[in-house]
mmJSON file of the N, C-alpha and C atoms, coordinates in Angstrom:
{"data_MODEL":{"atom_site":{
"group_PDB":["ATOM","ATOM","ATOM","ATOM","ATOM","ATOM","ATOM","ATOM","ATOM","ATOM","ATOM","ATOM","ATOM","ATOM","ATOM","ATOM","ATOM","ATOM","ATOM","ATOM","ATOM","ATOM","ATOM","ATOM","ATOM","ATOM","ATOM","ATOM","ATOM","ATOM","ATOM","ATOM","ATOM","ATOM","ATOM","ATOM","ATOM","ATOM","ATOM","ATOM","ATOM","ATOM","ATOM","ATOM","ATOM","ATOM","ATOM","ATOM","ATOM","ATOM","ATOM","ATOM","ATOM","ATOM","ATOM","ATOM","ATOM","ATOM","ATOM","ATOM","ATOM","ATOM","ATOM","ATOM","ATOM","ATOM","ATOM","ATOM","ATOM","ATOM","ATOM","ATOM","ATOM","ATOM","ATOM","ATOM","ATOM","ATOM","ATOM","ATOM","ATOM","ATOM","ATOM","ATOM","ATOM","ATOM","ATOM","ATOM","ATOM","ATOM","ATOM","ATOM","ATOM","ATOM","ATOM","ATOM","ATOM","ATOM","ATOM","ATOM","ATOM","ATOM","ATOM","ATOM","ATOM","ATOM","ATOM","ATOM","ATOM","ATOM","ATOM","ATOM","ATOM","ATOM","ATOM","ATOM","ATOM","ATOM","ATOM","ATOM","ATOM","ATOM","ATOM","ATOM","ATOM","ATOM","ATOM","ATOM","ATOM","ATOM","ATOM","ATOM","ATOM","ATOM","ATOM","ATOM","ATOM","ATOM","ATOM","ATOM","ATOM","ATOM","ATOM","ATOM","ATOM","ATOM","ATOM","ATOM","ATOM","ATOM","ATOM","ATOM","ATOM","ATOM","ATOM","ATOM","ATOM","ATOM","ATOM","ATOM","ATOM","ATOM","ATOM","ATOM","ATOM","ATOM","ATOM","ATOM","ATOM","ATOM","ATOM","ATOM","ATOM","ATOM","ATOM","ATOM","ATOM","ATOM","ATOM","ATOM","ATOM","ATOM","ATOM","ATOM","ATOM","ATOM","ATOM","ATOM","ATOM","ATOM","ATOM","ATOM","ATOM","ATOM","ATOM","ATOM","ATOM","ATOM","ATOM","ATOM","ATOM","ATOM","ATOM","ATOM","ATOM","ATOM","ATOM","ATOM","ATOM","ATOM","ATOM","ATOM","ATOM","ATOM","ATOM","ATOM","ATOM","ATOM","ATOM","ATOM","ATOM","ATOM","ATOM","ATOM","ATOM","ATOM","ATOM","ATOM","ATOM","ATOM","ATOM","ATOM","ATOM","ATOM","ATOM","ATOM","ATOM"],
"id":[1,2,3,4,5,6,7,8,9,10,11,12,13,14,15,16,17,18,19,20,21,22,23,24,25,26,27,28,29,30,31,32,33,34,35,36,37,38,39,40,41,42,43,44,45,46,47,48,49,50,51,52,53,54,55,56,57,58,59,60,61,62,63,64,65,66,67,68,69,70,71,72,73,74,75,76,77,78,79,80,81,82,83,84,85,86,87,88,89,90,91,92,93,94,95,96,97,98,99,100,101,102,103,104,105,106,107,108,109,110,111,112,113,114,115,116,117,118,119,120,121,122,123,124,125,126,127,128,129,130,131,132,133,134,135,136,137,138,139,140,141,142,143,144,145,146,147,148,149,150,151,152,153,154,155,156,157,158,159,160,161,162,163,164,165,166,167,168,169,170,171,172,173,174,175,176,177,178,179,180,181,182,183,184,185,186,187,188,189,190,191,192,193,194,195,196,197,198,199,200,201,202,203,204,205,206,207,208,209,210,211,212,213,214,215,216,217,218,219,220,221,222,223,224,225,226,227,228,229,230,231,232,233,234,235,236,237],
"type_symbol":["N","C","C","N","C","C","N","C","C","N","C","C","N","C","C","N","C","C","N","C","C","N","C","C","N","C","C","N","C","C","N","C","C","N","C","C","N","C","C","N","C","C","N","C","C","N","C","C","N","C","C","N","C","C","N","C","C","N","C","C","N","C","C","N","C","C","N","C","C","N","C","C","N","C","C","N","C","C","N","C","C","N","C","C","N","C","C","N","C","C","N","C","C","N","C","C","N","C","C","N","C","C","N","C","C","N","C","C","N","C","C","N","C","C","N","C","C","N","C","C","N","C","C","N","C","C","N","C","C","N","C","C","N","C","C","N","C","C","N","C","C","N","C","C","N","C","C","N","C","C","N","C","C","N","C","C","N","C","C","N","C","C","N","C","C","N","C","C","N","C","C","N","C","C","N","C","C","N","C","C","N","C","C","N","C","C","N","C","C","N","C","C","N","C","C","N","C","C","N","C","C","N","C","C","N","C","C","N","C","C","N","C","C","N","C","C","N","C","C","N","C","C","N","C","C","N","C","C","N","C","C","N","C","C","N","C","C"],
"label_atom_id":["N","CA","C","N","CA","C","N","CA","C","N","CA","C","N","CA","C","N","CA","C","N","CA","C","N","CA","C","N","CA","C","N","CA","C","N","CA","C","N","CA","C","N","CA","C","N","CA","C","N","CA","C","N","CA","C","N","CA","C","N","CA","C","N","CA","C","N","CA","C","N","CA","C","N","CA","C","N","CA","C","N","CA","C","N","CA","C","N","CA","C","N","CA","C","N","CA","C","N","CA","C","N","CA","C","N","CA","C","N","CA","C","N","CA","C","N","CA","C","N","CA","C","N","CA","C","N","CA","C","N","CA","C","N","CA","C","N","CA","C","N","CA","C","N","CA","C","N","CA","C","N","CA","C","N","CA","C","N","CA","C","N","CA","C","N","CA","C","N","CA","C","N","CA","C","N","CA","C","N","CA","C","N","CA","C","N","CA","C","N","CA","C","N","CA","C","N","CA","C","N","CA","C","N","CA","C","N","CA","C","N","CA","C","N","CA","C","N","CA","C","N","CA","C","N","CA","C","N","CA","C","N","CA","C","N","CA","C","N","CA","C","N","CA","C","N","CA","C","N","CA","C","N","CA","C","N","CA","C","N","CA","C","N","CA","C","N","CA","C","N","CA","C","N","CA","C"],
"label_alt_id":[null,null,null,null,null,null,null,null,null,null,null,null,null,null,null,null,null,null,null,null,null,null,null,null,null,null,null,null,null,null,null,null,null,null,null,null,null,null,null,null,null,null,null,null,null,null,null,null,null,null,null,null,null,null,null,null,null,null,null,null,null,null,null,null,null,null,null,null,null,null,null,null,null,null,null,null,null,null,null,null,null,null,null,null,null,null,null,null,null,null,null,null,null,null,null,null,null,null,null,null,null,null,null,null,null,null,null,null,null,null,null,null,null,null,null,null,null,null,null,null,null,null,null,null,null,null,null,null,null,null,null,null,null,null,null,null,null,null,null,null,null,null,null,null,null,null,null,null,null,null,null,null,null,null,null,null,null,null,null,null,null,null,null,null,null,null,null,null,null,null,null,null,null,null,null,null,null,null,null,null,null,null,null,null,null,null,null,null,null,null,null,null,null,null,null,null,null,null,null,null,null,null,null,null,null,null,null,null,null,null,null,null,null,null,null,null,null,null,null,null,null,null,null,null,null,null,null,null,null,null,null,null,null,null,null,null,null],
"label_comp_id":["MET","MET","MET","ARG","ARG","ARG","THR","THR","THR","ASN","ASN","ASN","ILE","ILE","ILE","VAL","VAL","VAL","LEU","LEU","LEU","ASN","ASN","ASN","ASP","ASP","ASP","THR","THR","THR","LEU","LEU","LEU","VAL","VAL","VAL","ARG","ARG","ARG","GLU","GLU","GLU","ALA","ALA","ALA","MET","MET","MET","ARG","ARG","ARG","TYR","TYR","TYR","SER","SER","SER","ARG","ARG","ARG","ALA","ALA","ALA","ARG","ARG","ARG","THR","THR","THR","LYS","LYS","LYS","ARG","ARG","ARG","GLU","GLU","GLU","LEU","LEU","LEU","VAL","VAL","VAL","ASP","ASP","ASP","GLU","GLU","GLU","ALA","ALA","ALA","LEU","LEU","LEU","GLN","GLN","GLN","THR","THR","THR","PHE","PHE","PHE","VAL","VAL","VAL","LYS","LYS","LYS","VAL","VAL","VAL","LYS","LYS","LYS","ALA","ALA","ALA","ALA","ALA","ALA","GLU","GLU","GLU","ALA","ALA","ALA","GLY","GLY","GLY","ARG","ARG","ARG","GLY","GLY","GLY","SER","SER","SER","TYR","TYR","TYR","ARG","ARG","ARG","GLU","GLU","GLU","ARG","ARG","ARG","VAL","VAL","VAL","LEU","LEU","LEU","SER","SER","SER","LEU","LEU","LEU","GLU","GLU","GLU","GLN","GLN","GLN","ARG","ARG","ARG","LEU","LEU","LEU","ARG","ARG","ARG","GLY","GLY","GLY","LEU","LEU","LEU","ALA","ALA","ALA","LEU","LEU","LEU","ARG","ARG","ARG","GLU","GLU","GLU","ARG","ARG","ARG","PRO","PRO","PRO","SER","SER","SER","ALA","ALA","ALA","VAL","VAL","VAL","LEU","LEU","LEU","ARG","ARG","ARG","ALA","ALA","ALA","ASP","ASP","ASP","ARG","ARG","ARG","ASP","ASP","ASP","ARG","ARG","ARG","ALA","ALA","ALA"],
"label_asym_id":["A","A","A","A","A","A","A","A","A","A","A","A","A","A","A","A","A","A","A","A","A","A","A","A","A","A","A","A","A","A","A","A","A","A","A","A","A","A","A","A","A","A","A","A","A","A","A","A","A","A","A","A","A","A","A","A","A","A","A","A","A","A","A","A","A","A","A","A","A","A","A","A","A","A","A","A","A","A","A","A","A","A","A","A","A","A","A","A","A","A","A","A","A","A","A","A","A","A","A","A","A","A","A","A","A","A","A","A","A","A","A","A","A","A","A","A","A","A","A","A","A","A","A","A","A","A","A","A","A","A","A","A","A","A","A","A","A","A","A","A","A","A","A","A","A","A","A","A","A","A","A","A","A","A","A","A","A","A","A","A","A","A","A","A","A","A","A","A","A","A","A","A","A","A","A","A","A","A","A","A","A","A","A","A","A","A","A","A","A","A","A","A","A","A","A","A","A","A","A","A","A","A","A","A","A","A","A","A","A","A","A","A","A","A","A","A","A","A","A","A","A","A","A","A","A","A","A","A","A","A","A","A","A","A","A","A","A"],
"label_entity_id":["1","1","1","1","1","1","1","1","1","1","1","1","1","1","1","1","1","1","1","1","1","1","1","1","1","1","1","1","1","1","1","1","1","1","1","1","1","1","1","1","1","1","1","1","1","1","1","1","1","1","1","1","1","1","1","1","1","1","1","1","1","1","1","1","1","1","1","1","1","1","1","1","1","1","1","1","1","1","1","1","1","1","1","1","1","1","1","1","1","1","1","1","1","1","1","1","1","1","1","1","1","1","1","1","1","1","1","1","1","1","1","1","1","1","1","1","1","1","1","1","1","1","1","1","1","1","1","1","1","1","1","1","1","1","1","1","1","1","1","1","1","1","1","1","1","1","1","1","1","1","1","1","1","1","1","1","1","1","1","1","1","1","1","1","1","1","1","1","1","1","1","1","1","1","1","1","1","1","1","1","1","1","1","1","1","1","1","1","1","1","1","1","1","1","1","1","1","1","1","1","1","1","1","1","1","1","1","1","1","1","1","1","1","1","1","1","1","1","1","1","1","1","1","1","1","1","1","1","1","1","1","1","1","1","1","1","1"],
"label_seq_id":[1,1,1,2,2,2,3,3,3,4,4,4,5,5,5,6,6,6,7,7,7,8,8,8,9,9,9,10,10,10,11,11,11,12,12,12,13,13,13,14,14,14,15,15,15,16,16,16,17,17,17,18,18,18,19,19,19,20,20,20,21,21,21,22,22,22,23,23,23,24,24,24,25,25,25,26,26,26,27,27,27,28,28,28,29,29,29,30,30,30,31,31,31,32,32,32,33,33,33,34,34,34,35,35,35,36,36,36,37,37,37,38,38,38,39,39,39,40,40,40,41,41,41,42,42,42,43,43,43,44,44,44,45,45,45,46,46,46,47,47,47,48,48,48,49,49,49,50,50,50,51,51,51,52,52,52,53,53,53,54,54,54,55,55,55,56,56,56,57,57,57,58,58,58,59,59,59,60,60,60,61,61,61,62,62,62,63,63,63,64,64,64,65,65,65,66,66,66,67,67,67,68,68,68,69,69,69,70,70,70,71,71,71,72,72,72,73,73,73,74,74,74,75,75,75,76,76,76,77,77,77,78,78,78,79,79,79],
"pdbx_PDB_ins_code":[null,null,null,null,null,null,null,null,null,null,null,null,null,null,null,null,null,null,null,null,null,null,null,null,null,null,null,null,null,null,null,null,null,null,null,null,null,null,null,null,null,null,null,null,null,null,null,null,null,null,null,null,null,null,null,null,null,null,null,null,null,null,null,null,null,null,null,null,null,null,null,null,null,null,null,null,null,null,null,null,null,null,null,null,null,null,null,null,null,null,null,null,null,null,null,null,null,null,null,null,null,null,null,null,null,null,null,null,null,null,null,null,null,null,null,null,null,null,null,null,null,null,null,null,null,null,null,null,null,null,null,null,null,null,null,null,null,null,null,null,null,null,null,null,null,null,null,null,null,null,null,null,null,null,null,null,null,null,null,null,null,null,null,null,null,null,null,null,null,null,null,null,null,null,null,null,null,null,null,null,null,null,null,null,null,null,null,null,null,null,null,null,null,null,null,null,null,null,null,null,null,null,null,null,null,null,null,null,null,null,null,null,null,null,null,null,null,null,null,null,null,null,null,null,null,null,null,null,null,null,null,null,null,null,null,null,null],
"Cartn_x":[0.888,0.286,1.345,0.643,1.166,0.913,1.486,1.152,1.718,1.791,2.694,2.869,3.643,3.144,4.274,4.128,4.868,6.146,7.447,7.373,8.714,9.186,9.911,11.104,11.992,13.363,14.076,14.106,14.908,14.537,13.277,13.112,12.778,12.875,13.785,14.76,15.692,17.111,17.918,16.523,17.129,16.316,15.799,15.41,16.381,17.313,17.941,18.769,19.072,20.712,19.899,19.041,18.101,18.029,17.994,17.678,18.544,18.593,18.895,18.665,17.405,16.99,18.55,18.181,19.094,18.084,16.8,16.782,14.348,14.46,12.673,12.365,11.372,10.777,11.3,11.885,12.366,12.376,12.851,12.307,11.12,9.946,8.759,8.484,8.705,8.709,8.199,9.903,10.484,9.23,9.135,8.108,7.017,6.879,4.462,4.721,5.815,6.43,5.856,7.155,6.663,6.149,5.665,3.687,3.03,3.044,2.065,2.554,3.973,4.226,3.897,4.572,4.217,2.47,1.401,-0.348,-0.131,-0.319,-0.182,0.08,1.309,1.678,0.877,0.91,-0.411,-1.761,-2.135,-3.972,-3.111,-2.18,-2.063,-2.173,-1.422,-0.929,-2.375,-3.903,-4.752,-6.089,-5.641,-6.328,-5.457,-4.429,-3.905,-4.505,-4.769,-4.863,-6.145,-7.419,-8.494,-9.585,-7.941,-7.957,-7.601,-6.355,-6.001,-7.15,-7.355,-9.187,-10.047,-10.504,-11.052,-11.035,-9.433,-9.664,-9.544,-9.56,-8.665,-10.742,-11.609,-13.32,-13.612,-13.907,-13.983,-12.764,-11.544,-11.001,-11.17,-11.585,-12.881,-13.154,-12.739,-13.866,-12.938,-12.438,-11.273,-10.333,-10.521,-9.673,-7.495,-6.928,-6.434,-5.589,-5.638,-5.424,-3.352,-2.736,-1.843,-1.27,-0.014,-0.762,1.2,1.053,1.465,2.942,3.688,4.554,5.024,4.061,4.601,4.848,4.115,4.179,5.131,5.647,6.843,8.173,7.681,9.618,9.396,8.323,8.864,8.998,8.466,8.79,10.452,11.083,12.354,13.397,13.03,12.792,13.084,12.598,12.919,13.298,13.888,15.257,16.972],
"Cartn_y":[-1.269,-0.161,1.226,1.888,3.153,4.285,5.209,6.385,7.503,8.133,9.418,10.17,9.727,10.151,10.898,11.795,13.058,12.776,11.794,11.323,12.67,11.928,13.432,12.589,13.706,12.815,12.984,13.904,12.812,11.347,11.028,9.836,8.656,9.443,8.084,8.277,9.228,8.962,8.503,8.186,7.318,5.961,6.5,4.673,3.739,4.711,4.103,3.793,4.503,3.492,2.396,1.571,0.799,-0.954,-0.552,-1.009,-0.929,-2.808,-2.484,-1.782,-1.366,-0.68,0.478,0.082,1.669,2.336,1.791,3.402,3.781,4.301,4.967,3.435,3.901,2.459,1.307,0.299,-0.53,-0.063,0.501,1.172,1.292,2.179,2.279,0.235,-0.756,-1.868,-2.011,-2.414,-2.959,-2.563,-1.517,-0.763,-1.243,-1.542,-2.68,-3.507,-4.795,-6.182,-5.884,-4.977,-5.096,-4.708,-3.242,-3.542,-4.408,-5.14,-6.788,-7.734,-7.75,-8.639,-9.043,-7.287,-7.002,-6.377,-6.548,-6.829,-8.294,-9.192,-10.358,-10.943,-10.128,-11.038,-10.609,-9.058,-9.095,-9.921,-9.984,-10.574,-11.776,-12.389,-13.822,-14.683,-13.142,-12.85,-12.786,-12.733,-11.888,-13.093,-14.119,-15.341,-15.547,-16.186,-17.145,-16.412,-15.077,-14.567,-15.424,-15.594,-16.26,-17.304,-17.881,-19.185,-19.561,-19.018,-19.132,-19.233,-17.977,-17.83,-17.88,-18.744,-19.391,-21.297,-21.706,-23.176,-22.842,-21.72,-21.294,-20.872,-21.038,-21.079,-21.673,-23.138,-24.427,-24.527,-24.672,-25.519,-25.203,-24.262,-23.294,-24.548,-24.27,-25.943,-26.602,-27.427,-28.43,-28.612,-29.078,-29.323,-30.344,-29.895,-31.06,-32.161,-33.347,-34.217,-34.076,-33.635,-33.011,-31.576,-30.938,-29.29,-29.26,-27.953,-28.18,-28.477,-27.933,-27.142,-29.332,-30.284,-31.726,-31.422,-31.23,-32.357,-31.757,-30.027,-29.993,-30.649,-30.805,-31.906,-33.025,-33.448,-34.969,-35.603,-33.926,-34.176,-34.327,-32.493,-32.799,-33.906,-34.329,-35.846,-36.687,-36.735,-37.735,-38.025,-37.371,-36.363,-36.624],
"Cartn_z":[0.265,0.344,-0.156,-0.305,-0.876,-0.524,0.447,1.418,1.635,2.002,2.206,3.509,4.534,6.114,6.561,7.059,7.51,9.259,9.045,10.446,10.851,12.383,13.738,12.547,12.368,12.213,13.613,14.811,15.78,15.683,15.802,16.453,14.64,14.042,12.274,13.363,12.896,13.421,15.353,16.349,17.391,16.782,16.108,15.607,14.58,14.737,13.562,13.506,14.921,15.974,16.259,16.839,16.837,16.032,14.777,13.71,12.664,12.288,10.931,10.262,9.596,8.37,7.435,6.334,5.71,5.123,5.092,4.963,5.415,5.047,6.077,6.072,4.362,4.219,5.313,5.007,5.879,7.427,7.831,9.025,9.387,8.593,8.959,9.122,7.591,7.597,8.715,9.554,11.06,12.021,12.094,13.017,13.334,11.757,12.094,12.844,11.805,12.705,13.626,14.356,16.12,16.847,16.196,16.75,17.162,15.531,15.135,16.195,16.571,17.691,18.307,19.032,20.865,20.836,20.47,20.265,20.353,19.212,19.576,20.469,20.882,21.665,23.666,23.86,24.945,24.666,23.125,22.964,24.025,24.022,23.832,25.333,26.697,27.21,28.226,27.596,28.21,27.817,27.245,26.934,27.541,28.34,29.259,30.076,30.646,31.68,32.413,31.45,30.687,31.432,30.797,31.085,32.225,32.75,34.131,35.303,35.089,35.43,35.014,34.842,34.478,35.182,34.932,36.005,36.976,37.752,38.848,39.797,38.431,39.415,38.887,38.598,38.185,39.572,40.34,41.875,42.271,42.332,43.673,44.023,45.655,46.701,46.364,45.146,45.672,47.184,47.765,48.399,48.241,48.239,48.371,49.757,49.039,49.995,50.637,49.946,50.549,51.022,51.407,51.106,49.691,49.097,48.06,48.524,49.807,49.909,49.84,50.487,50.478,49.645,48.423,47.313,46.661,46.462,46.323,46.959,48.271,48.526,47.775,48.322,47.612,46.314,45.547,44.096,44.117,44.406,44.46,45.232,45.899,46.483,45.632,44.94,43.761,42.663,42.412,41.799,42.02],
"occupancy":[1.0,1.0,1.0,1.0,1.0,1.0,1.0,1.0,1.0,1.0,1.0,1.0,1.0,1.0,1.0,1.0,1.0,1.0,1.0,1.0,1.0,1.0,1.0,1.0,1.0,1.0,1.0,1.0,1.0,1.0,1.0,1.0,1.0,1.0,1.0,1.0,1.0,1.0,1.0,1.0,1.0,1.0,1.0,1.0,1.0,1.0,1.0,1.0,1.0,1.0,1.0,1.0,1.0,1.0,1.0,1.0,1.0,1.0,1.0,1.0,1.0,1.0,1.0,1.0,1.0,1.0,1.0,1.0,1.0,1.0,1.0,1.0,1.0,1.0,1.0,1.0,1.0,1.0,1.0,1.0,1.0,1.0,1.0,1.0,1.0,1.0,1.0,1.0,1.0,1.0,1.0,1.0,1.0,1.0,1.0,1.0,1.0,1.0,1.0,1.0,1.0,1.0,1.0,1.0,1.0,1.0,1.0,1.0,1.0,1.0,1.0,1.0,1.0,1.0,1.0,1.0,1.0,1.0,1.0,1.0,1.0,1.0,1.0,1.0,1.0,1.0,1.0,1.0,1.0,1.0,1.0,1.0,1.0,1.0,1.0,1.0,1.0,1.0,1.0,1.0,1.0,1.0,1.0,1.0,1.0,1.0,1.0,1.0,1.0,1.0,1.0,1.0,1.0,1.0,1.0,1.0,1.0,1.0,1.0,1.0,1.0,1.0,1.0,1.0,1.0,1.0,1.0,1.0,1.0,1.0,1.0,1.0,1.0,1.0,1.0,1.0,1.0,1.0,1.0,1.0,1.0,1.0,1.0,1.0,1.0,1.0,1.0,1.0,1.0,1.0,1.0,1.0,1.0,1.0,1.0,1.0,1.0,1.0,1.0,1.0,1.0,1.0,1.0,1.0,1.0,1.0,1.0,1.0,1.0,1.0,1.0,1.0,1.0,1.0,1.0,1.0,1.0,1.0,1.0,1.0,1.0,1.0,1.0,1.0,1.0,1.0,1.0,1.0,1.0,1.0,1.0,1.0,1.0,1.0,1.0,1.0,1.0],
"B_iso_or_equiv":[0.0,0.0,0.0,0.0,0.0,0.0,0.0,0.0,0.0,0.0,0.0,0.0,0.0,0.0,0.0,0.0,0.0,0.0,0.0,0.0,0.0,0.0,0.0,0.0,0.0,0.0,0.0,0.0,0.0,0.0,0.0,0.0,0.0,0.0,0.0,0.0,0.0,0.0,0.0,0.0,0.0,0.0,0.0,0.0,0.0,0.0,0.0,0.0,0.0,0.0,0.0,0.0,0.0,0.0,0.0,0.0,0.0,0.0,0.0,0.0,0.0,0.0,0.0,0.0,0.0,0.0,0.0,0.0,0.0,0.0,0.0,0.0,0.0,0.0,0.0,0.0,0.0,0.0,0.0,0.0,0.0,0.0,0.0,0.0,0.0,0.0,0.0,0.0,0.0,0.0,0.0,0.0,0.0,0.0,0.0,0.0,0.0,0.0,0.0,0.0,0.0,0.0,0.0,0.0,0.0,0.0,0.0,0.0,0.0,0.0,0.0,0.0,0.0,0.0,0.0,0.0,0.0,0.0,0.0,0.0,0.0,0.0,0.0,0.0,0.0,0.0,0.0,0.0,0.0,0.0,0.0,0.0,0.0,0.0,0.0,0.0,0.0,0.0,0.0,0.0,0.0,0.0,0.0,0.0,0.0,0.0,0.0,0.0,0.0,0.0,0.0,0.0,0.0,0.0,0.0,0.0,0.0,0.0,0.0,0.0,0.0,0.0,0.0,0.0,0.0,0.0,0.0,0.0,0.0,0.0,0.0,0.0,0.0,0.0,0.0,0.0,0.0,0.0,0.0,0.0,0.0,0.0,0.0,0.0,0.0,0.0,0.0,0.0,0.0,0.0,0.0,0.0,0.0,0.0,0.0,0.0,0.0,0.0,0.0,0.0,0.0,0.0,0.0,0.0,0.0,0.0,0.0,0.0,0.0,0.0,0.0,0.0,0.0,0.0,0.0,0.0,0.0,0.0,0.0,0.0,0.0,0.0,0.0,0.0,0.0,0.0,0.0,0.0,0.0,0.0,0.0,0.0,0.0,0.0,0.0,0.0,0.0],
"pdbx_formal_charge":[null,null,null,null,null,null,null,null,null,null,null,null,null,null,null,null,null,null,null,null,null,null,null,null,null,null,null,null,null,null,null,null,null,null,null,null,null,null,null,null,null,null,null,null,null,null,null,null,null,null,null,null,null,null,null,null,null,null,null,null,null,null,null,null,null,null,null,null,null,null,null,null,null,null,null,null,null,null,null,null,null,null,null,null,null,null,null,null,null,null,null,null,null,null,null,null,null,null,null,null,null,null,null,null,null,null,null,null,null,null,null,null,null,null,null,null,null,null,null,null,null,null,null,null,null,null,null,null,null,null,null,null,null,null,null,null,null,null,null,null,null,null,null,null,null,null,null,null,null,null,null,null,null,null,null,null,null,null,null,null,null,null,null,null,null,null,null,null,null,null,null,null,null,null,null,null,null,null,null,null,null,null,null,null,null,null,null,null,null,null,null,null,null,null,null,null,null,null,null,null,null,null,null,null,null,null,null,null,null,null,null,null,null,null,null,null,null,null,null,null,null,null,null,null,null,null,null,null,null,null,null,null,null,null,null,null,null],
"auth_seq_id":[1,1,1,2,2,2,3,3,3,4,4,4,5,5,5,6,6,6,7,7,7,8,8,8,9,9,9,10,10,10,11,11,11,12,12,12,13,13,13,14,14,14,15,15,15,16,16,16,17,17,17,18,18,18,19,19,19,20,20,20,21,21,21,22,22,22,23,23,23,24,24,24,25,25,25,26,26,26,27,27,27,28,28,28,29,29,29,30,30,30,31,31,31,32,32,32,33,33,33,34,34,34,35,35,35,36,36,36,37,37,37,38,38,38,39,39,39,40,40,40,41,41,41,42,42,42,43,43,43,44,44,44,45,45,45,46,46,46,47,47,47,48,48,48,49,49,49,50,50,50,51,51,51,52,52,52,53,53,53,54,54,54,55,55,55,56,56,56,57,57,57,58,58,58,59,59,59,60,60,60,61,61,61,62,62,62,63,63,63,64,64,64,65,65,65,66,66,66,67,67,67,68,68,68,69,69,69,70,70,70,71,71,71,72,72,72,73,73,73,74,74,74,75,75,75,76,76,76,77,77,77,78,78,78,79,79,79],
"auth_comp_id":["MET","MET","MET","ARG","ARG","ARG","THR","THR","THR","ASN","ASN","ASN","ILE","ILE","ILE","VAL","VAL","VAL","LEU","LEU","LEU","ASN","ASN","ASN","ASP","ASP","ASP","THR","THR","THR","LEU","LEU","LEU","VAL","VAL","VAL","ARG","ARG","ARG","GLU","GLU","GLU","ALA","ALA","ALA","MET","MET","MET","ARG","ARG","ARG","TYR","TYR","TYR","SER","SER","SER","ARG","ARG","ARG","ALA","ALA","ALA","ARG","ARG","ARG","THR","THR","THR","LYS","LYS","LYS","ARG","ARG","ARG","GLU","GLU","GLU","LEU","LEU","LEU","VAL","VAL","VAL","ASP","ASP","ASP","GLU","GLU","GLU","ALA","ALA","ALA","LEU","LEU","LEU","GLN","GLN","GLN","THR","THR","THR","PHE","PHE","PHE","VAL","VAL","VAL","LYS","LYS","LYS","VAL","VAL","VAL","LYS","LYS","LYS","ALA","ALA","ALA","ALA","ALA","ALA","GLU","GLU","GLU","ALA","ALA","ALA","GLY","GLY","GLY","ARG","ARG","ARG","GLY","GLY","GLY","SER","SER","SER","TYR","TYR","TYR","ARG","ARG","ARG","GLU","GLU","GLU","ARG","ARG","ARG","VAL","VAL","VAL","LEU","LEU","LEU","SER","SER","SER","LEU","LEU","LEU","GLU","GLU","GLU","GLN","GLN","GLN","ARG","ARG","ARG","LEU","LEU","LEU","ARG","ARG","ARG","GLY","GLY","GLY","LEU","LEU","LEU","ALA","ALA","ALA","LEU","LEU","LEU","ARG","ARG","ARG","GLU","GLU","GLU","ARG","ARG","ARG","PRO","PRO","PRO","SER","SER","SER","ALA","ALA","ALA","VAL","VAL","VAL","LEU","LEU","LEU","ARG","ARG","ARG","ALA","ALA","ALA","ASP","ASP","ASP","ARG","ARG","ARG","ASP","ASP","ASP","ARG","ARG","ARG","ALA","ALA","ALA"],
"auth_asym_id":["A","A","A","A","A","A","A","A","A","A","A","A","A","A","A","A","A","A","A","A","A","A","A","A","A","A","A","A","A","A","A","A","A","A","A","A","A","A","A","A","A","A","A","A","A","A","A","A","A","A","A","A","A","A","A","A","A","A","A","A","A","A","A","A","A","A","A","A","A","A","A","A","A","A","A","A","A","A","A","A","A","A","A","A","A","A","A","A","A","A","A","A","A","A","A","A","A","A","A","A","A","A","A","A","A","A","A","A","A","A","A","A","A","A","A","A","A","A","A","A","A","A","A","A","A","A","A","A","A","A","A","A","A","A","A","A","A","A","A","A","A","A","A","A","A","A","A","A","A","A","A","A","A","A","A","A","A","A","A","A","A","A","A","A","A","A","A","A","A","A","A","A","A","A","A","A","A","A","A","A","A","A","A","A","A","A","A","A","A","A","A","A","A","A","A","A","A","A","A","A","A","A","A","A","A","A","A","A","A","A","A","A","A","A","A","A","A","A","A","A","A","A","A","A","A","A","A","A","A","A","A","A","A","A","A","A","A"],
"auth_atom_id":["N","CA","C","N","CA","C","N","CA","C","N","CA","C","N","CA","C","N","CA","C","N","CA","C","N","CA","C","N","CA","C","N","CA","C","N","CA","C","N","CA","C","N","CA","C","N","CA","C","N","CA","C","N","CA","C","N","CA","C","N","CA","C","N","CA","C","N","CA","C","N","CA","C","N","CA","C","N","CA","C","N","CA","C","N","CA","C","N","CA","C","N","CA","C","N","CA","C","N","CA","C","N","CA","C","N","CA","C","N","CA","C","N","CA","C","N","CA","C","N","CA","C","N","CA","C","N","CA","C","N","CA","C","N","CA","C","N","CA","C","N","CA","C","N","CA","C","N","CA","C","N","CA","C","N","CA","C","N","CA","C","N","CA","C","N","CA","C","N","CA","C","N","CA","C","N","CA","C","N","CA","C","N","CA","C","N","CA","C","N","CA","C","N","CA","C","N","CA","C","N","CA","C","N","CA","C","N","CA","C","N","CA","C","N","CA","C","N","CA","C","N","CA","C","N","CA","C","N","CA","C","N","CA","C","N","CA","C","N","CA","C","N","CA","C","N","CA","C","N","CA","C","N","CA","C","N","CA","C","N","CA","C","N","CA","C","N","CA","C","N","CA","C","N","CA","C"],
"pdbx_PDB_model_num":[1,1,1,1,1,1,1,1,1,1,1,1,1,1,1,1,1,1,1,1,1,1,1,1,1,1,1,1,1,1,1,1,1,1,1,1,1,1,1,1,1,1,1,1,1,1,1,1,1,1,1,1,1,1,1,1,1,1,1,1,1,1,1,1,1,1,1,1,1,1,1,1,1,1,1,1,1,1,1,1,1,1,1,1,1,1,1,1,1,1,1,1,1,1,1,1,1,1,1,1,1,1,1,1,1,1,1,1,1,1,1,1,1,1,1,1,1,1,1,1,1,1,1,1,1,1,1,1,1,1,1,1,1,1,1,1,1,1,1,1,1,1,1,1,1,1,1,1,1,1,1,1,1,1,1,1,1,1,1,1,1,1,1,1,1,1,1,1,1,1,1,1,1,1,1,1,1,1,1,1,1,1,1,1,1,1,1,1,1,1,1,1,1,1,1,1,1,1,1,1,1,1,1,1,1,1,1,1,1,1,1,1,1,1,1,1,1,1,1,1,1,1,1,1,1,1,1,1,1,1,1,1,1,1,1,1,1]
}}}
C-alpha cells in the first residue's frame, strides 16, 4: 500500500540507531512488524490470563489431599 506520511526526524534518527534498516521505508516496515508482534503477545497473555481465571473458578472449592509444599518436597526428593 502506498502512502505519504510525515515522520519526526529526531525519532527516525534515534530509531535508525537501534535498527538494521537502511531506509525509512525499511524502518517503518520493521516498526509495524514489531508493533504487530507486541500486540499479538499482549492478546495471547490476555487469553492465557482468562484461561487461568476460568480454571481457578472451576477448581475453587476442591481440597488437596496434601499440602503443596509436601508435594513439591516429594518431587524434589525423587530427583
